[in-house]
Every structure is written in structure tokens, then in C-alpha cells.
DSSP file (Angstrom, degrees, kcal/mol; ACC not computed):
  #  RESIDUE AA STRUCTURE BP1 BP2  ACC     N-H-->O    O-->H-N    N-H-->O    O-->H-N    TCO  KAPPA ALPHA  PHI   PSI    X-CA   Y-CA   Z-CA
    1    1 A M              0   0    0      0, 0.0     2,-0.0     0, 0.0     0, 0.0   0.000 360.0 360.0 360.0 134.3   23.4    3.3   34.0
    2    2 A D     >  -     0   0    0      1,-0.1     4,-2.3     4,-0.0     5,-0.2  -0.210 360.0 -98.2 -82.9 173.7   20.6    3.4   31.4
    3    3 A L  H  > S+     0   0    0      1,-0.2     4,-2.5     2,-0.2     5,-0.2   0.873 120.2  52.9 -57.9 -43.3   19.7    0.8   28.9
    4    4 A I  H  > S+     0   0    0      2,-0.2     4,-1.9     1,-0.2    -1,-0.2   0.923 110.8  45.2 -64.1 -46.7   21.5    2.4   26.1
    5    5 A Q  H  > S+     0   0    0      1,-0.2     4,-2.2     2,-0.2    -2,-0.2   0.925 114.3  48.5 -61.0 -45.2   24.8    2.7   27.9
    6    6 A S  H  X S+     0   0    0     -4,-2.3     4,-2.1     1,-0.2    -1,-0.2   0.865 110.5  52.3 -67.1 -36.0   24.7   -0.9   29.3
    7    7 A T  H  X S+     0   0    0     -4,-2.5     4,-2.6    -5,-0.2    -1,-0.2   0.885 108.9  50.1 -65.2 -39.0   23.8   -2.2   25.8
    8    8 A K  H  X S+     0   0    0     -4,-1.9     4,-2.7     2,-0.2    -2,-0.2   0.904 110.3  49.4 -67.0 -40.3   26.8   -0.4   24.3
    9    9 A L  H  X S+     0   0    0     -4,-2.2     4,-2.3     2,-0.2    -2,-0.2   0.919 111.8  48.9 -65.6 -42.9   29.1   -1.8   27.0
   10   10 A E  H  X S+     0   0    0     -4,-2.1     4,-2.2     1,-0.2    -2,-0.2   0.925 111.7  48.5 -63.0 -41.3   27.8   -5.3   26.3
   11   11 A L  H  X S+     0   0    0     -4,-2.6     4,-2.9     2,-0.2     5,-0.2   0.913 110.8  51.7 -65.0 -41.2   28.3   -4.9   22.6
   12   12 A M  H  X S+     0   0    0     -4,-2.7     4,-3.0     1,-0.2     5,-0.2   0.948 109.6  49.4 -55.7 -45.5   31.9   -3.6   23.1
   13   13 A Q  H  X S+     0   0    0     -4,-2.3     4,-1.6     1,-0.2    -1,-0.2   0.886 111.6  48.2 -67.8 -37.6   32.7   -6.6   25.2
   14   14 A L  H  X S+     0   0    0     -4,-2.2     4,-0.9    -5,-0.2    -1,-0.2   0.930 112.2  49.9 -65.2 -42.4   31.2   -9.0   22.6
   15   15 A L  H >< S+     0   0    0     -4,-2.9     3,-0.9     1,-0.2    -2,-0.2   0.931 109.8  51.0 -62.9 -43.2   33.2   -7.3   19.8
   16   16 A L  H 3< S+     0   0    0     -4,-3.0    -1,-0.2    -5,-0.2    -2,-0.2   0.843 111.2  48.4 -60.0 -35.1   36.4   -7.5   21.9
   17   17 A N  H 3< S+     0   0    0     -4,-1.6     2,-0.3    -5,-0.2    -1,-0.2   0.554  93.7  90.5 -87.8  -7.5   35.9  -11.1   22.5
   18   18 A T    <<  +     0   0    0     -3,-0.9    -4,-0.0    -4,-0.9    -3,-0.0  -0.669  41.7 179.8 -95.5 147.1   35.2  -12.2   18.9
   19   19 A N        +     0   0    0     -2,-0.3     2,-0.8     5,-0.0    -1,-0.1   0.118  49.9 114.0-121.7  18.6   37.8  -13.3   16.5
   20   20 A K     >  -     0   0    0      1,-0.2     4,-1.8     2,-0.0     3,-0.5  -0.808  50.8-162.0 -95.1 107.5   35.4  -13.9   13.7
   21   21 A I  H  > S+     0   0    0     -2,-0.8     4,-2.4     1,-0.2     5,-0.2   0.862  88.9  59.5 -53.6 -38.6   36.1  -11.3   10.8
   22   22 A E  H  > S+     0   0    0      1,-0.2     4,-2.0     2,-0.2    -1,-0.2   0.881 105.0  48.4 -61.7 -39.2   32.8  -12.0    9.3
   23   23 A V  H  > S+     0   0    0     -3,-0.5     4,-2.6     1,-0.2    -1,-0.2   0.917 113.4  47.2 -66.4 -42.2   31.0  -10.9   12.4
   24   24 A L  H  X S+     0   0    0     -4,-1.8     4,-2.1     1,-0.2    -2,-0.2   0.873 111.2  50.4 -71.7 -31.7   33.1   -7.7   12.7
   25   25 A Q  H  X S+     0   0    0     -4,-2.4     4,-2.5     2,-0.2    -1,-0.2   0.882 110.5  50.7 -68.8 -40.0   32.6   -6.8    9.1
   26   26 A R  H  X S+     0   0    0     -4,-2.0     4,-2.7     2,-0.2     5,-0.2   0.929 110.8  48.0 -61.6 -45.6   28.7   -7.3    9.4
   27   27 A V  H  X S+     0   0    0     -4,-2.6     4,-2.4     1,-0.2     5,-0.2   0.928 111.5  50.3 -63.5 -41.5   28.6   -5.1   12.5
   28   28 A K  H  X S+     0   0    0     -4,-2.1     4,-2.5    -5,-0.2    -2,-0.2   0.937 110.2  50.5 -60.1 -44.2   30.7   -2.4   10.7
   29   29 A E  H  X S+     0   0    0     -4,-2.5     4,-2.8     1,-0.2     5,-0.2   0.918 110.9  49.2 -62.1 -43.0   28.3   -2.6    7.7
   30   30 A V  H  X S+     0   0    0     -4,-2.7     4,-1.9     1,-0.2    -1,-0.2   0.919 113.8  45.1 -64.0 -40.1   25.3   -2.1    9.9
   31   31 A L  H  X S+     0   0    0     -4,-2.4     4,-1.2    -5,-0.2    -2,-0.2   0.895 114.5  48.3 -71.0 -36.1   26.8    0.8   11.7
   32   32 A E  H  X S+     0   0    0     -4,-2.5     4,-0.6    -5,-0.2    -2,-0.2   0.893 111.5  50.0 -67.0 -42.8   28.0    2.4    8.5
   33   33 A K  H >< S+     0   0    0     -4,-2.8     3,-0.9     1,-0.2    -2,-0.2   0.863 106.7  56.6 -65.5 -35.4   24.5    1.9    6.9
   34   34 A E  H 3< S+     0   0    0     -4,-1.9    -1,-0.2     1,-0.3    -2,-0.2   0.875 103.6  52.9 -65.1 -35.6   22.8    3.5    9.9
   35   35 A S  H 3< S+     0   0    0     -4,-1.2    -1,-0.3    -5,-0.1    -2,-0.2   0.627  87.0 105.1 -82.3 -10.8   24.9    6.7    9.5
   36   36 A E  S << S-     0   0    0     -3,-0.9     2,-0.5    -4,-0.6     3,-0.0  -0.368  73.3-125.2 -59.9 145.0   23.8    7.1    5.8
   37   37 A D    >>  -     0   0    0      1,-0.1     3,-1.6    -2,-0.1     4,-0.6  -0.865   7.7-142.9 -92.0 122.0   21.3    9.8    5.1
   38   38 A F  H >> S+     0   0    0     -2,-0.5     3,-1.2     1,-0.3     4,-0.7   0.812  95.6  71.1 -54.0 -30.2   18.3    8.5    3.2
   39   39 A W  H >4 S+     0   0    0      1,-0.3     3,-0.7     2,-0.2    -1,-0.3   0.807  91.7  56.6 -56.7 -32.0   18.2   11.7    1.3
   40   40 A D  H <4 S+     0   0    0     -3,-1.6    -1,-0.3     1,-0.2    -2,-0.2   0.758 102.7  56.0 -73.3 -25.6   21.3   10.8   -0.6
   41   41 A E  H << S+     0   0    0     -3,-1.2    -1,-0.2    -4,-0.6    -2,-0.2   0.575  90.1  96.0 -79.2 -11.5   19.6    7.6   -1.8
   42   42 A L  S << S-     0   0    0     -3,-0.7    -3,-0.0    -4,-0.7     2,-0.0  -0.503  82.9-107.9 -80.2 149.0   16.7    9.4   -3.3
   43   43 A T     >  -     0   0    0     -2,-0.2     4,-2.3     1,-0.1     5,-0.2  -0.255  27.1-115.2 -62.3 159.9   16.6   10.3   -6.9
   44   44 A M  H  > S+     0   0    0      1,-0.2     4,-2.8     2,-0.2     5,-0.2   0.890 120.1  55.9 -67.4 -34.4   17.0   14.0   -7.9
   45   45 A E  H  > S+     0   0    0      2,-0.2     4,-2.1     1,-0.2    -1,-0.2   0.920 109.0  44.5 -60.1 -44.5   13.5   13.9   -9.1
   46   46 A D  H  > S+     0   0    0      2,-0.2     4,-2.3     1,-0.2    -2,-0.2   0.888 112.8  51.6 -64.6 -40.9   12.2   12.7   -5.8
   47   47 A Q  H  X S+     0   0    0     -4,-2.3     4,-2.6     1,-0.2    -2,-0.2   0.937 111.2  48.7 -63.4 -47.0   14.4   15.3   -3.9
   48   48 A N  H  X S+     0   0    0     -4,-2.8     4,-2.6     1,-0.2    -1,-0.2   0.888 110.1  50.2 -62.8 -40.8   12.9   18.0   -6.1
   49   49 A A  H  X S+     0   0    0     -4,-2.1     4,-2.2     2,-0.2    -1,-0.2   0.873 112.2  48.5 -65.2 -38.3    9.3   16.8   -5.6
   50   50 A I  H  X S+     0   0    0     -4,-2.3     4,-2.4     2,-0.2    -2,-0.2   0.917 112.0  48.3 -66.1 -42.8    9.8   16.8   -1.8
   51   51 A N  H  X S+     0   0    0     -4,-2.6     4,-2.0     1,-0.2    -2,-0.2   0.927 111.7  50.1 -65.8 -42.7   11.4   20.2   -1.8
   52   52 A E  H  X S+     0   0    0     -4,-2.6     4,-2.5     1,-0.2    -1,-0.2   0.898 109.7  50.1 -61.9 -40.4    8.5   21.5   -3.9
   53   53 A G  H  X S+     0   0    0     -4,-2.2     4,-2.4     1,-0.2    -1,-0.2   0.936 111.9  48.7 -64.0 -43.4    5.9   20.1   -1.6
   54   54 A L  H  X S+     0   0    0     -4,-2.4     4,-2.1     2,-0.2    -1,-0.2   0.830 109.8  51.8 -64.1 -30.8    7.7   21.6    1.4
   55   55 A S  H  X S+     0   0    0     -4,-2.0     4,-1.5     2,-0.2    -1,-0.2   0.920 109.8  49.0 -68.0 -45.0    7.8   24.9   -0.4
   56   56 A Q  H  <>S+     0   0    0     -4,-2.5     5,-3.0     1,-0.2     4,-0.3   0.897 110.2  52.1 -64.3 -39.8    4.0   24.8   -1.1
   57   57 A L  H ><5S+     0   0    0     -4,-2.4     3,-1.7     1,-0.2    -1,-0.2   0.928 106.6  52.6 -60.7 -47.7    3.4   23.9    2.5
   58   58 A D  H 3<5S+     0   0    0     -4,-2.1    -1,-0.2     1,-0.3    -2,-0.2   0.790 110.3  49.5 -57.7 -31.7    5.5   26.9    3.6
   59   59 A K  T 3<5S-     0   0    0     -4,-1.5    -1,-0.3    -3,-0.2    -2,-0.2   0.419 118.9-110.8 -89.1   3.3    3.3   29.1    1.4
   60   60 A G  T < 5S+     0   0    0     -3,-1.7     2,-1.3    -4,-0.3    -3,-0.2   0.697  70.5 143.5  76.5  20.0    0.1   27.7    2.7
   61   61 A E      < +     0   0    0     -5,-3.0     2,-0.3    -6,-0.2    -1,-0.2  -0.672  33.8 101.4 -95.8  83.5   -0.7   25.9   -0.5
   62   62 A F        -     0   0    0     -2,-1.3     2,-0.5    -5,-0.1    -9,-0.0  -0.953  66.4-120.0-152.1 169.4   -2.3   22.7    0.6
   63   63 A V        -     0   0    0     -2,-0.3    -2,-0.0     4,-0.0     2,-0.0  -0.970  36.3-121.3-116.5 131.7   -5.6   21.0    1.1
   64   64 A S     >  -     0   0    0     -2,-0.5     4,-1.7     1,-0.1     5,-0.2  -0.299  15.0-121.7 -68.7 151.8   -6.5   20.0    4.6
   65   65 A H  H  > S+     0   0    0      1,-0.2     4,-2.6     2,-0.2     5,-0.2   0.941 114.0  54.7 -56.1 -50.5   -7.3   16.4    5.5
   66   66 A E  H  > S+     0   0    0      1,-0.2     4,-2.0     2,-0.2    -1,-0.2   0.832 106.5  48.8 -53.0 -39.0  -10.7   17.5    6.7
   67   67 A S  H  > S+     0   0    0      2,-0.2     4,-2.3     1,-0.2    -1,-0.2   0.845 111.3  51.1 -77.1 -31.9  -11.6   19.2    3.4
   68   68 A V  H  X S+     0   0    0     -4,-1.7     4,-2.6     2,-0.2    -2,-0.2   0.936 110.2  49.6 -66.3 -43.2  -10.5   16.0    1.4
   69   69 A K  H  X S+     0   0    0     -4,-2.6     4,-2.4     1,-0.2    -2,-0.2   0.946 112.1  47.5 -64.5 -45.0  -12.7   13.8    3.6
   70   70 A E  H  X S+     0   0    0     -4,-2.0     4,-2.0    -5,-0.2    -1,-0.2   0.897 110.4  51.8 -65.6 -39.3  -15.7   16.1    3.2
   71   71 A E  H  X S+     0   0    0     -4,-2.3     4,-3.3     2,-0.2    -1,-0.2   0.927 111.7  47.9 -62.8 -43.7  -15.1   16.2   -0.6
   72   72 A I  H  X S+     0   0    0     -4,-2.6     4,-2.3     1,-0.2     6,-0.2   0.910 109.9  52.0 -62.5 -42.5  -15.0   12.3   -0.7
   73   73 A K  H  X>S+     0   0    0     -4,-2.4     5,-2.0    -5,-0.2     4,-0.7   0.902 114.7  42.4 -58.3 -43.4  -18.1   12.1    1.4
   74   74 A N  H  <5S+     0   0    0     -4,-2.0     3,-0.5     3,-0.2    -2,-0.2   0.925 114.7  50.4 -72.5 -46.1  -20.0   14.5   -1.0
   75   75 A R  H  <5S+     0   0    0     -4,-3.3    -2,-0.2     1,-0.2    -1,-0.2   0.893 123.5  28.1 -62.7 -37.7  -18.7   12.9   -4.2
   76   76 A F  H  <5S-     0   0    0     -4,-2.3    -1,-0.2    -5,-0.2    -2,-0.2   0.320 103.6-120.9-110.8   8.3  -19.5    9.3   -3.2
   77   77 A N  T  <5       0   0    0     -4,-0.7    -3,-0.2    -3,-0.5    -4,-0.1   0.936 360.0 360.0  55.1  50.9  -22.6   10.1   -1.0
   78   78 A I      <       0   0    0     -5,-2.0    -4,-0.1    -6,-0.2    -1,-0.1   0.411 360.0 360.0 -94.9 360.0  -20.9    8.4    2.0
């Protein structure tokens, strides 16, 4: 049995043995929060900006890290 499976079994045993509603509610909240998609928490403006950036990448419209480093070196005589 791997670490994940053994941890799950241990957690199930701990959950079955507790009678504290606060503990159960907190565990439930943690598990529900984990399943949420961060995308839904972003504003529409942020989602649009990310989608635009991905679209630009797909079209090859980007500046490479190397060219930015070179431009900085030249501009600031580094």
C-alpha cells in the first residue's frame, strides 16, 4: 500500500472515531475548498486577460526571455 492510500485509511479511521462536529465541519470545508477551481474565483477581467495572453502565445506573438534579458543588458549597460 502506498503513502496516499495509507494516509486515506488513517484519515477515515480518525473521522469515524471523532464525535466533534467542529472537526468534521472543518475537514468538510477543506475538502470542498480543494475541489473548487481557481478560475471561477478570478474576475472576468482577469479571465479575459489570461485568455488573450494564451491566444497570443498560440499565434506566436510573444517576446522570449532571452531577448528581454538582452534588451535589459543593452539598455542599462550591464
